[in-house]
DOROKE-31614 format. One line per field, with one value per residue (C-alpha): residue in three letters; chain; x, y, z. Coordinates in nm, 4 decimals. Example, Ala and Ser with C-alpha at 12.3 -4.5 7.8 and 13.67 -1.06 7.14 Angstrom:
BEGIN
residu = c(ALA:SER) $
chaine = c(A:A) $
x = c(1.2300:1.3670) $
y = c(-0.4500:-0.1060) $
z = c(0.7800:0.7140) $
***
This chain:
BEGIN
residu = c(MET:GLU:LYS:SER:ARG:GLY:VAL:ALA:GLY:LEU:GLY:GLY:ARG:VAL:GLN:VAL:GLY:GLN:ALA:ARG:ALA:GLU:GLU:VAL:GLY:MET:THR:ALA:LYS:ALA:THR:GLU:PRO:ALA:ALA:ARG:LEU:ARG:GLY:PRO:ARG:LYS:LEU:ALA:TRP:GLN:PRO:VAL:LEU:GLU:ALA:ALA:ASP:VAL:LEU:ARG:TRP:GLY:ALA:LEU:ARG:SER:GLY:ARG:LEU:PHE:ARG:THR:VAL:GLY:SER:MET:PRO:SER:GLY:PHE:THR:GLU:LYS:LEU:SER:ALA:PRO:ALA:ALA:LEU:ARG:ALA:ALA:GLU:PHE:ALA:LEU:ALA:ARG:VAL:PRO:ALA:TYR:ARG:ALA:PHE:VAL:ALA:SER:HIS:GLY:TRP:ARG:ASP:ARG:PRO:TRP:SER:SER:ALA:ALA:ALA:ARG:VAL:ARG:SER:LEU:PRO:GLU:THR:ASP:LYS:ALA:SER:TYR:ILE:ASN:ALA:TYR:LYS:THR:PRO:GLU:ARG:CYS:VAL:ASP:GLY:VAL:ILE:PRO:ASP:GLU:GLY:VAL:GLU:VAL:ASP:GLU:SER:SER:GLY:SER:SER:GLY:THR:PRO:TYR:SER:TRP:VAL:ARG:SER:ALA:ASP:GLU:LEU:HIS:GLU:VAL:HIS:LEU:THR:LEU:SER:GLN:LEU:ALA:ARG:HIS:LEU:LEU:GLY:ARG:ARG:VAL:ILE:THR:VAL:ASN:GLY:PHE:SER:MET:GLY:ALA:TRP:ALA:THR:GLY:THR:ASN:VAL:SER:LYS:ALA:LEU:ALA:HIS:ASN:GLY:VAL:ILE:LYS:SER:THR:GLY:PRO:ASP:PRO:GLU:LYS:ILE:LEU:SER:ALA:LEU:ASP:LEU:LEU:GLY:PRO:ARG:SER:THR:TYR:VAL:ILE:THR:GLY:TYR:PRO:PRO:PHE:LEU:ARG:GLU:LEU:LEU:GLU:TYR:GLY:ASP:ALA:ARG:GLY:PHE:ASP:TRP:THR:HIS:TYR:ARG:MET:PHE:GLY:VAL:VAL:GLY:GLY:GLU:GLY:MET:SER:GLU:LEU:LEU:ARG:ALA:ARG:LEU:GLU:GLU:ARG:PHE:THR:ALA:VAL:TYR:SER:ALA:TYR:GLY:ALA:SER:ASP:LEU:ASP:ILE:GLY:VAL:ALA:GLY:GLU:PHE:PRO:LEU:SER:VAL:ALA:VAL:ARG:LYS:HIS:ALA:VAL:GLU:ASN:PRO:ALA:PHE:ALA:GLU:ALA:LEU:PHE:GLY:PRO:GLY:GLY:ARG:ARG:ARG:VAL:PRO:MET:LEU:PHE:GLN:TYR:ASN:PRO:GLN:ASP:TYR:TYR:VAL:GLU:SER:ASN:GLU:THR:GLY:GLU:LEU:VAL:ILE:THR:VAL:ASN:ARG:LEU:CYS:MET:LEU:SER:PRO:ARG:VAL:ARG:TYR:ASN:ILE:HIS:ASP:GLU:GLY:GLY:ALA:ILE:SER:PHE:LYS:ARG:VAL:MET:GLU:VAL:CYS:LYS:GLU:PHE:ASP:PHE:ASP:ALA:ALA:GLY:ALA:ALA:ARG:GLU:PRO:ALA:LYS:GLY:ARG:ASN:PHE:ARG:LEU:PRO:PHE:LEU:TYR:VAL:CYS:GLY:ARG:SER:ASP:SER:THR:LEU:SER:TYR:MET:GLY:ALA:ASN:ILE:TYR:PRO:GLU:ASP:VAL:GLU:GLN:ALA:LEU:PHE:ARG:ASP:PHE:PRO:LYS:ALA:ASP:ALA:ILE:GLY:ALA:PHE:ALA:MET:GLU:LEU:VAL:GLU:LEU:PRO:ASP:ALA:GLN:VAL:ARG:PRO:CYS:VAL:HIS:VAL:GLU:VAL:ALA:GLY:GLY:GLU:GLU:SER:GLY:ALA:VAL:ASP:ALA:GLY:ALA:LEU:SER:ARG:CYS:VAL:ARG:GLU:ARG:LEU:VAL:ALA:ASN:SER:GLY:ASP:PHE:LYS:THR:ALA:VAL:ALA:GLU:ASP:PRO:ARG:THR:GLY:ASP:VAL:VAL:VAL:ARG:LEU:HIS:ARG:PRO:GLY:GLU:GLY:PRO:PHE:ALA:GLU:ASN:SER:ARG:ARG:ILE:LYS:ARG:ARG:TYR:VAL:ILE:LYS:SER) $
chaine = c(A:A:A:A:A:A:A:A:A:A:A:A:A:A:A:A:A:A:A:A:A:A:A:A:A:A:A:A:A:A:A:A:A:A:A:A:A:A:A:A:A:A:A:A:A:A:A:A:A:A:A:A:A:A:A:A:A:A:A:A:A:A:A:A:A:A:A:A:A:A:A:A:A:A:A:A:A:A:A:A:A:A:A:A:A:A:A:A:A:A:A:A:A:A:A:A:A:A:A:A:A:A:A:A:A:A:A:A:A:A:A:A:A:A:A:A:A:A:A:A:A:A:A:A:A:A:A:A:A:A:A:A:A:A:A:A:A:A:A:A:A:A:A:A:A:A:A:A:A:A:A:A:A:A:A:A:A:A:A:A:A:A:A:A:A:A:A:A:A:A:A:A:A:A:A:A:A:A:A:A:A:A:A:A:A:A:A:A:A:A:A:A:A:A:A:A:A:A:A:A:A:A:A:A:A:A:A:A:A:A:A:A:A:A:A:A:A:A:A:A:A:A:A:A:A:A:A:A:A:A:A:A:A:A:A:A:A:A:A:A:A:A:A:A:A:A:A:A:A:A:A:A:A:A:A:A:A:A:A:A:A:A:A:A:A:A:A:A:A:A:A:A:A:A:A:A:A:A:A:A:A:A:A:A:A:A:A:A:A:A:A:A:A:A:A:A:A:A:A:A:A:A:A:A:A:A:A:A:A:A:A:A:A:A:A:A:A:A:A:A:A:A:A:A:A:A:A:A:A:A:A:A:A:A:A:A:A:A:A:A:A:A:A:A:A:A:A:A:A:A:A:A:A:A:A:A:A:A:A:A:A:A:A:A:A:A:A:A:A:A:A:A:A:A:A:A:A:A:A:A:A:A:A:A:A:A:A:A:A:A:A:A:A:A:A:A:A:A:A:A:A:A:A:A:A:A:A:A:A:A:A:A:A:A:A:A:A:A:A:A:A:A:A:A:A:A:A:A:A:A:A:A:A:A:A:A:A:A:A:A:A:A:A:A:A:A:A:A:A:A:A:A:A:A:A:A:A:A:A:A:A:A:A:A:A:A:A:A:A:A:A:A:A:A:A:A:A:A:A:A:A:A:A:A:A:A:A:A:A:A:A:A:A:A:A:A:A:A:A:A:A:A:A:A:A:A:A:A:A:A:A:A:A:A:A:A:A:A:A:A:A:A:A:A:A:A:A:A:A:A:A:A:A:A:A:A:A:A:A:A:A:A:A:A:A:A:A:A) $
x = c(0.0000:0.1345:0.2261:0.0112:0.1170:-0.1129:-0.1089:-0.3021:-0.5586:-0.7303:-0.9542:-0.9242:-0.6657:-0.5626:-0.4413:-0.1989:-0.0148:0.3591:0.3560:0.0077:-0.0025:-0.1114:-0.3900:-0.5808:-0.8968:-0.7371:-1.0187:-1.3191:-1.4987:-1.4075:-1.6702:-1.5445:-1.6995:-1.4957:-1.2515:-1.3462:-1.1487:-1.1205:-1.0976:-1.2244:-1.0846:-1.3416:-1.6219:-1.4570:-1.3823:-1.6328:-1.9329:-1.7123:-1.5776:-1.9291:-2.0425:-1.7422:-1.8316:-2.1795:-2.0378:-1.7882:-2.0635:-2.2598:-1.9568:-1.8827:-2.2338:-2.2688:-2.0229:-2.1257:-2.0743:-1.7471:-1.6145:-1.7414:-1.5772:-1.2474:-1.2413:-1.2995:-1.0122:-0.7763:-0.6741:-0.9683:-0.9606:-0.5868:-0.6478:-0.9181:-0.6758:-0.5016:-0.8250:-0.9592:-0.6411:-0.6739:-1.0305:-0.9068:-0.6410:-0.8992:-1.1208:-0.8325:-0.7311:-1.0853:-1.1735:-0.8582:-0.6867:-0.3526:-0.3253:-0.4187:-0.1480:0.1044:0.0589:0.0695:0.4008:0.5508:0.4391:0.2549:0.0779:-0.1669:-0.1371:-0.4978:-0.4197:-0.1779:-0.2841:-0.4357:-0.1249:0.1062:-0.1063:-0.1016:0.2742:0.3259:0.1822:0.4357:0.4846:0.3599:0.5069:0.5307:0.8077:0.6762:0.3019:0.1930:0.4359:0.3933:0.0170:-0.2140:-0.4623:-0.7759:-0.6026:-0.5465:-0.9165:-1.1930:-1.3048:-1.0371:-1.2533:-1.2592:-1.6304:-1.7925:-1.9396:-1.8461:-1.4680:-1.2253:-0.8713:-0.6222:-0.2661:0.0297:0.2751:0.5585:0.8037:0.9679:1.0289:0.7241:0.3628:0.1178:-0.2586:-0.4750:-0.8362:-1.0839:-1.4481:-1.7258:-1.7845:-1.4268:-1.3999:-1.7237:-1.5803:-1.2557:-1.4422:-1.6662:-1.3628:-1.1703:-1.4796:-1.5460:-1.1813:-1.1717:-1.4972:-1.3672:-1.0330:-1.1131:-1.4801:-1.8171:-1.8234:-1.5023:-1.3887:-1.1348:-0.8809:-0.7281:-0.3666:-0.2892:-0.2280:-0.5481:-0.6311:-0.5805:-0.3788:-0.5393:-0.4710:-0.6022:-0.9209:-1.0165:-0.9501:-1.1846:-1.4585:-1.4237:-1.4165:-1.6982:-1.9160:-1.7744:-1.8670:-1.7340:-1.4442:-1.2219:-0.9708:-0.6872:-0.3997:-0.0545:-0.0969:-0.0251:-0.1871:-0.5118:-0.5176:-0.4731:-0.7473:-0.9770:-0.9085:-0.9825:-1.2990:-1.4482:-1.3169:-1.2349:-1.5866:-1.5120:-1.2425:-1.0186:-0.8446:-0.5597:-0.4185:-0.0993:0.2480:0.4491:0.7033:0.4223:0.2496:0.5774:0.6027:0.2443:0.3242:0.6409:0.4498:0.1781:0.4307:0.6069:0.2710:0.1918:-0.1069:-0.2563:-0.2876:-0.4003:-0.7664:-0.7864:-0.8200:-0.6502:-0.5608:-0.3103:-0.3454:-0.0418:0.0695:0.2844:0.6120:0.7464:0.7469:1.0044:0.8988:1.1045:0.8807:0.5671:0.6777:0.7265:0.3814:0.2153:0.3249:0.0204:-0.1811:-0.3675:-0.2338:-0.0904:-0.1642:-0.0067:-0.1601:0.0030:-0.1060:0.0016:-0.1731:-0.0582:-0.1683:-0.4576:-0.5298:-0.5603:-0.3854:-0.3038:-0.3113:-0.1731:-0.3834:-0.2976:-0.1813:0.0632:0.1920:0.2549:0.4385:0.6551:0.7413:0.8493:1.0592:1.2391:1.3240:1.4154:1.6465:1.6149:1.2368:1.2678:1.4986:1.2578:0.9787:1.1560:1.4788:1.8376:1.7688:1.5047:1.7681:1.9246:1.6255:1.2717:1.0240:0.6789:0.4223:0.0618:-0.2350:-0.4353:-0.7522:-0.6528:-0.9930:-0.9052:-0.5337:-0.3062:0.0456:0.3633:0.7367:0.9490:1.3015:1.4534:1.2384:0.9972:0.6234:0.4033:0.0352:-0.2844:-0.6016:-0.8692:-1.1753:-1.3523:-1.4798:-1.1407:-1.1608:-0.7904:-0.7099:-0.3764:-0.2519:0.0835:0.1844:0.5333:0.5593:0.9240:0.8821:1.0884:0.8790:0.6627:0.3603:0.3393:0.0338:-0.1521:-0.0825:0.2933:0.3164:0.1287:0.3596:0.6693:0.5148:0.4518:0.8088:0.9390:0.6792:0.5374:0.1687:0.0901:-0.2830:-0.2262:0.0198:-0.2298:-0.5288:-0.4940:-0.6168:-0.7497:-1.0277:-1.0965:-1.0260:-0.7805:-0.8435:-0.7203:-0.5699:-0.2375:0.0539:0.2350:0.5774:0.7396:1.1094:1.0859:1.1360:1.3985:1.5613:1.5546:1.9106:2.2600:2.4941:2.8401:3.1451:2.9269:2.6894:2.3350:2.2773:1.9121:1.7301:1.6054:1.9650:2.0435:1.7157:1.8181:2.1540:2.0047:1.6975:1.7905:2.1677:2.2290:2.1569:2.0256:1.7745:1.5118:1.7187:1.7057:1.4383:1.4548:1.7474:1.8506:2.1344:2.3523:2.6945:2.9360:3.2772:3.5381:3.8223:4.0632:3.8264:3.7116:3.3395:3.1715:2.8163:2.6794:2.3936:2.2264:2.0618:1.8072:1.8756:1.6001:1.6522:1.6784:1.8980:1.9047:2.0738:2.4136:2.3949:2.4190:2.7771:2.8456:3.1364:2.9299:2.6521:2.9032:3.0302:2.6749:2.5918:2.9158:2.8646:2.5043:2.5969:2.8720:2.6236:2.3432:2.5243:2.7647:2.8784:2.9566:3.1392:3.3505:3.4344:3.5462:3.7558:3.9335:3.9867:3.8855:3.8679:3.5633:3.3699:3.4018:3.0503:3.0113:2.7467:2.6284:2.4038:2.1340:1.8923:1.5217:1.3983:1.7442:1.9690:1.8074:1.5110:1.4090:1.1319:0.9924:0.7167:0.5875:0.6602:0.3941:0.6350:0.9848:1.2701:1.5349:1.7690:1.9132:2.0001:2.2654) $
y = c(0.0000:0.3423:0.5773:0.8880:1.2332:1.5184:1.8845:2.1157:2.2927:2.6224:2.4925:2.1319:1.8688:1.7459:1.3868:1.2988:0.9703:1.0133:0.8258:0.9282:1.3089:1.3411:1.0867:1.2525:1.4010:1.4651:1.3367:1.3332:1.6325:1.7246:1.6077:1.7591:2.0910:2.4053:2.4723:2.7558:3.0258:2.9523:3.1835:3.5385:3.6728:3.4776:3.6552:3.9905:3.9509:3.7144:3.9509:4.2361:4.0320:3.9341:4.2977:4.4010:4.1359:4.2860:4.6365:4.5231:4.3469:4.6699:4.8828:4.6695:4.7407:5.1066:5.3693:5.6081:5.3458:5.2387:5.5951:5.6264:5.3049:5.3924:5.7314:5.5983:5.6156:5.3305:5.2257:4.9995:4.8145:4.7624:4.6015:4.3854:4.2448:3.9860:3.8325:3.8155:3.6358:3.3957:3.3206:3.2499:3.0132:2.8418:2.7918:2.6538:2.4082:2.2780:2.2659:2.2463:1.9042:2.0237:2.3056:2.0734:1.8279:2.1066:2.2499:1.9014:1.8300:2.1277:2.0046:2.3269:2.3784:2.6565:2.8791:2.9957:3.2473:3.4424:3.7413:3.6848:3.8310:3.5993:3.2951:3.3812:3.4403:3.1006:2.9258:2.8091:3.0182:2.8825:2.9497:2.7930:2.5516:2.4296:2.4371:2.4898:2.2379:1.9938:1.9397:1.8918:2.1631:1.9843:1.9198:2.2932:2.3652:2.3820:2.0267:1.8887:1.9303:2.1558:2.2293:2.1272:2.4740:2.8366:2.7898:2.9912:2.8732:3.1587:3.1287:3.3268:3.4846:3.2424:3.5242:3.2970:3.0365:2.8088:2.9143:2.7985:2.7592:2.8923:2.8111:3.0663:3.0352:3.2481:3.4031:3.5193:3.6495:3.8390:4.0072:4.0903:4.2380:4.4474:4.5741:4.6712:4.8329:5.0423:5.1474:5.2513:5.4443:5.6159:5.7146:5.7692:5.8656:5.7000:5.6439:5.5781:5.4105:5.1421:5.0266:4.7149:4.6748:4.3838:4.0500:3.8576:3.4884:3.2807:3.5513:3.6524:4.0249:4.0864:3.8835:4.0094:4.3743:4.3376:4.1779:4.4245:4.7453:4.6335:4.7577:5.1091:5.1919:5.0974:4.8529:4.7560:4.4778:4.5116:4.3442:4.5075:4.6280:5.0018:5.0127:4.8631:5.1073:5.4082:5.2685:5.2376:5.5999:5.7084:5.5004:5.6175:5.9723:6.2216:6.2228:6.0723:5.9913:5.7029:5.4473:5.2674:4.9666:4.7687:4.6944:5.0121:4.9770:4.9119:5.2437:5.4178:5.2250:5.3254:5.6953:5.6639:5.4767:5.7417:6.0247:5.8606:5.8335:6.1973:6.1058:6.4108:6.3143:6.6593:6.5912:6.2953:6.2877:5.9660:5.7862:5.5022:5.1942:4.9677:4.6532:4.3457:4.5175:4.8268:5.1743:5.4446:5.8034:5.8927:5.6683:5.8049:6.1586:6.0569:5.8978:6.1934:6.4150:6.2654:6.0990:6.2972:6.0499:5.6991:5.4555:5.1190:4.8107:4.5254:4.1644:3.8218:3.5309:3.2877:3.5157:3.7409:3.9659:4.3059:4.3125:4.6840:4.9919:5.3402:5.6384:6.0049:6.0120:5.7220:5.8644:6.2019:6.0391:5.8309:6.1274:6.3196:6.0222:6.0140:6.3833:6.3683:6.0811:6.1565:6.1340:5.8051:5.6647:5.7599:5.5723:5.2682:5.2358:5.2861:5.1120:5.3705:5.6413:5.4631:5.2852:5.4039:5.1130:5.1126:5.2384:5.1208:5.1182:4.8082:4.7064:4.5380:4.3723:4.1772:4.1178:4.0650:4.1786:4.0791:4.0953:3.7938:3.7978:3.8293:4.1293:3.9447:4.0081:3.7358:3.7869:3.6166:3.6625:3.7107:3.6544:3.3228:3.2949:3.1779:2.8431:2.7865:2.9846:3.1587:3.1689:3.3318:3.3125:3.4329:3.5455:3.6385:4.0099:4.2290:4.4857:4.5595:4.7398:5.0811:5.2032:5.5065:5.6851:5.6268:5.7584:6.0722:6.1153:6.0987:6.3478:6.5840:6.5417:6.6549:6.9343:6.7629:6.8264:6.4923:6.5566:6.8918:6.7440:6.4701:6.7011:6.7448:6.5562:6.3544:6.5876:6.3877:6.0473:5.9316:5.6573:5.6319:5.2875:5.1388:5.1390:4.8481:4.8998:4.6635:4.6685:4.3959:4.0226:3.9083:3.6925:3.9559:4.0692:3.9849:3.8808:4.0150:4.0569:4.0538:4.3164:4.2832:4.4663:4.5665:4.6334:4.9598:5.0864:5.0053:5.1663:5.4892:5.4853:5.4281:5.6486:5.9210:5.9574:5.8896:6.2035:6.0101:5.7955:5.8391:5.6104:5.3225:5.0545:4.7496:4.6249:4.3026:4.2017:3.8951:3.7883:3.7050:3.5432:3.7349:3.5725:3.6297:3.4231:3.7328:3.7526:4.0887:4.2272:4.2752:4.5050:4.4290:4.7373:4.7489:5.0529:5.2127:5.2424:5.5619:5.8656:5.8419:5.5011:5.6489:5.8570:5.5504:5.4748:5.1538:5.3096:5.6062:5.3741:5.1598:5.4656:5.5724:5.2282:5.2075:5.5526:5.4744:5.1421:5.3091:5.5737:5.3314:5.0249:5.0445:4.6868:4.7631:5.0815:4.8827:4.6201:4.8906:5.0611:4.7339:4.6523:4.9176:4.6547:4.4977:4.8123:4.7402:4.6939:4.5309:4.6932:4.5169:4.6964:4.5198:4.6152:4.6035:4.2471:4.0911:3.9124:3.8670:4.0779:3.8402:3.6908:4.0209:4.0350:3.6989:3.7484:3.8821:4.0539:4.1729:3.9764:4.1985:3.9336:3.6578:3.3634:3.1227) $
z = c(0.0000:-0.0961:0.1793:0.1664:0.2708:0.3521:0.2711:0.4921:0.2792:0.3469:0.6186:0.5027:0.4113:0.0672:0.0624:-0.2157:-0.2618:-0.3171:-0.6453:-0.7525:-0.7314:-1.0927:-1.0516:-0.7719:-0.9132:-1.2518:-1.4666:-1.2361:-1.0943:-0.7404:-0.4965:-0.1724:-0.0662:-0.1191:0.1607:0.3911:0.5635:0.9331:1.2282:1.2875:0.9604:0.7628:0.9486:0.8816:0.5126:0.3552:0.3525:0.2367:-0.0524:-0.1542:-0.1412:-0.3470:-0.6053:-0.6418:-0.6746:-0.9363:-1.1329:-1.1465:-1.2374:-1.5429:-1.6696:-1.5795:-1.6954:-1.4185:-1.1463:-1.3139:-1.2827:-0.9265:-0.8095:-0.9798:-0.8100:-0.4574:-0.2051:-0.2868:0.0638:0.1314:-0.2016:-0.1635:0.1770:0.0192:-0.2407:-0.0212:0.1170:-0.2397:-0.3478:-0.0555:-0.1619:-0.5175:-0.3809:-0.1656:-0.4704:-0.6798:-0.4081:-0.3833:-0.7522:-0.9676:-0.9672:-1.1020:-0.8496:-0.5650:-0.6734:-0.7303:-0.3823:-0.2343:-0.4061:-0.2222:0.1200:0.1883:0.5215:0.5931:0.9008:0.9449:1.2187:0.9986:0.7928:0.4509:0.2842:0.4792:0.3945:0.0246:0.0292:0.1879:-0.1197:-0.3819:-0.6944:-1.0260:-1.3695:-1.7142:-1.6216:-1.2872:-1.3480:-1.7088:-1.8569:-1.5707:-1.6040:-1.8978:-1.9870:-1.8562:-1.5234:-1.4839:-1.5365:-1.2776:-1.1940:-1.4281:-1.7389:-2.0455:-2.0928:-2.4195:-2.4786:-2.4267:-2.4310:-2.6408:-2.7116:-2.7475:-2.8655:-2.7359:-2.9750:-2.9071:-2.8371:-2.5797:-2.8483:-2.8199:-2.8871:-2.6184:-2.6237:-2.3405:-2.2592:-2.1282:-2.0364:-2.1802:-1.8367:-1.7853:-2.1425:-2.0956:-1.7860:-1.9661:-2.2612:-2.0352:-1.8442:-2.1582:-2.3066:-1.9960:-1.9695:-2.3344:-2.2981:-1.9864:-2.1405:-2.5065:-2.5276:-2.5617:-2.9376:-3.1285:-3.4468:-3.3564:-3.6136:-3.4628:-3.5748:-3.3443:-3.5136:-3.5636:-3.5829:-3.2692:-3.0912:-2.7630:-2.7836:-3.1337:-3.1056:-2.7606:-2.8410:-3.1383:-2.9293:-2.6421:-2.8451:-3.0711:-2.7809:-2.8225:-3.1814:-3.5231:-3.5444:-3.8353:-3.7675:-4.0154:-3.8346:-3.8604:-4.2189:-4.2700:-4.6147:-4.4832:-4.1921:-4.4208:-4.6445:-4.3410:-4.2463:-4.6019:-4.6124:-4.2826:-4.2971:-4.0201:-3.8771:-3.5394:-3.2853:-3.3871:-3.1685:-3.3423:-3.1609:-3.2140:-3.0861:-3.0132:-3.2988:-3.5436:-3.4689:-3.5449:-3.8709:-3.9508:-3.9128:-4.1196:-4.3898:-4.3944:-4.4044:-4.6993:-4.8762:-4.8053:-4.5878:-4.4171:-4.0508:-3.9402:-4.0241:-3.7842:-3.4067:-3.3018:-2.9810:-2.9765:-2.7568:-2.7503:-2.5708:-2.5948:-2.5057:-2.3338:-2.4834:-2.4235:-2.3637:-2.6706:-2.8820:-2.7129:-2.7979:-3.1607:-3.1740:-3.0043:-3.2912:-3.4641:-3.1857:-2.9201:-2.6622:-2.6561:-2.3728:-2.3074:-2.1456:-1.9564:-1.9746:-2.0897:-2.2544:-1.9865:-1.7012:-1.7973:-2.0912:-1.9245:-1.5880:-1.5830:-1.8011:-1.8347:-1.7375:-1.7880:-1.4256:-1.4607:-1.7900:-1.6270:-1.3357:-1.5683:-1.7896:-1.4824:-1.3701:-1.7063:-1.6710:-1.2995:-1.1955:-0.8235:-0.8472:-1.0384:-0.7719:-0.4963:-0.6742:-0.8158:-0.6195:-0.7442:-1.0743:-1.1638:-1.1964:-1.4948:-1.6470:-1.5843:-1.6016:-1.7552:-1.5036:-1.4970:-1.2600:-1.1720:-0.9914:-0.6613:-0.6425:-0.9586:-0.9008:-0.6054:-0.6939:-0.5120:-0.5775:-0.4867:-0.3465:-0.6960:-0.7851:-1.0146:-1.0278:-0.8782:-0.9602:-0.8469:-1.0512:-0.7849:-1.0036:-0.9463:-1.3049:-1.4362:-1.6141:-1.5482:-1.2308:-1.1811:-0.8231:-0.7462:-1.1120:-1.2038:-1.5643:-1.4968:-1.5429:-1.3160:-1.1335:-0.8342:-0.6936:-0.5267:-0.3412:-0.4722:-0.1448:-0.1704:-0.5270:-0.4276:-0.1277:-0.3491:-0.5900:-0.2994:-0.1707:-0.5090:-0.5525:-0.8591:-0.9252:-1.0874:-1.1027:-1.2711:-1.5209:-1.6053:-1.6422:-2.0207:-2.2128:-1.9171:-1.7946:-1.4800:-1.6314:-1.3674:-1.1146:-0.7566:-0.8130:-0.7009:-0.9436:-1.1032:-1.2609:-1.5086:-1.5933:-1.8584:-1.8807:-1.6335:-1.9021:-2.1804:-2.1229:-2.2379:-1.9591:-2.0410:-1.8140:-1.5043:-1.6464:-1.7760:-2.1041:-2.1394:-2.4683:-2.3153:-2.2845:-2.6465:-2.7524:-2.5786:-2.7559:-3.0999:-3.0866:-2.8376:-2.8593:-3.2291:-3.4388:-3.7424:-3.5556:-3.8286:-4.0524:-3.8010:-3.7915:-3.5663:-3.3587:-3.1883:-2.9557:-2.9165:-2.7964:-3.0791:-3.0819:-3.2828:-3.4831:-3.1914:-2.9678:-2.7798:-2.6998:-2.7475:-2.7407:-3.0906:-3.1888:-3.5192:-3.6696:-3.9485:-4.1684:-4.3715:-4.7462:-4.9475:-4.8980:-4.5187:-4.5193:-4.5934:-4.2748:-4.0525:-3.9571:-3.7647:-3.5787:-3.4636:-3.3493:-3.1604:-2.9733:-2.8867:-2.7482:-2.5492:-2.3946:-2.3022:-2.1412:-1.9394:-1.8247:-1.7384:-1.6047:-1.3138:-1.3812:-1.7465:-1.6436:-1.3980:-1.6599:-1.9056:-1.6381:-1.5676:-1.9373:-2.1956:-2.4697:-2.3067:-2.4001:-2.7713:-2.9052:-3.2445:-3.4662:-3.7815:-4.0291:-4.2315:-4.5048:-4.4126:-4.3711:-4.3927:-4.1439:-3.8018:-3.9193:-4.1983:-3.9831:-3.8523:-4.1112:-3.9876:-3.6178:-3.3852:-3.1481:-3.2158:-3.0651:-2.9114:-2.7748:-2.9930:-2.7721:-2.8947) $
***
């Protein structure tokens, strides 16, 4: 007879055989009742959570209530986030076979008299390697079953190397679509014409943006095709406000394509909504030469589609951080002085955000409608959360009127929500001579420091071995055709990159001081669509780091 070991559940006990963890409840529906919070905290939080659920339900269906809830003082909802996450974990333990087995395999024991935040933090982290790859898709679903109806299968872009498929229920998609629709209406206006430049097909972002913003007016889904977008603008004319969505570099390409065609942008009032990767303030400034404003959103196919978004307030704070290193350091720590992260706001009722000991975001989706729940999921993005109160305190310390700076074109469209900052994927760097080289640093060198930045397209980084067996960082640069191409000099670009890395990275600066030759940066120029950029036309997201 197999020896069985127990794992203390949230108010119950999960029994898992040592050699049979994958077999427990994996194909049959769970029959045990949902675990319950024990102790006085259950009495304090359960009715409040249920009331908050009702309020949230109403806010997603009423624009006025949506604005009212978003403008409420943030302290209470931030305190509510940990109990909501604990409830989501409790639900997953009771109803999701894979999660029950996963937690059991870690020997986890609950401490019911601890705070909700401490109990959530005591649960093991999940990620692609430890959880997604370890269990089959049905096992990660509620009751171990993919329902026969009302399920949508999304596909991620495969930017990490392998495309994945993700299942979502009709209920959770409906909530996501309502949320995105209300946010867009709040930020961009009640009736807009959306031109969706995200990739379509099975990709989660493109399809869900189309479905969500179909509630907000006219929608034309073109995918990332500049000619089709210009045709849509010509067809529909400058009669309304436009929202053009896409990845940040694509919107820049769209403007350049239109300028080359002689397209008259001045007749159109346009907002940009971007996602999928970070956006520098330099790129935002370029886009806002034509767009009224450009807002970015944060999410991931394997976590949730719309975890956080930019508001005029967060944009104003980030712009000030870029211009004031001391302010950036006060907000984000020493690293913020050299490299200002993306800054979003999020709903703490929907998401519980933590940072682990390595500075990576760990996020729990608090909603109970998830077909495949995510509890303490680590997408391996570096970042963290800052309370609304703390950000306002830092602004006051530096005499920065964030609300005033965000007033135009916001006109009261800011929410009192906590902030989430994202520095980028923790593995999207080159490790060289003890220093991490970030794509954001190279982007600054190419597009801010280099005087002929208009002639540069995409870029990518890798480590290369030279004929003398020395290893050096290499930056591949796509050079636009035409007269401007002759203005790009590889040597000048190399010097710009070296100087920027020395300025931004203390480790790189130390390595160069010890041996100046280590600062040699190889720059290789390519025609559009050649070399490492040959696949860009077929790739959903750009790849900035070439791994050997």
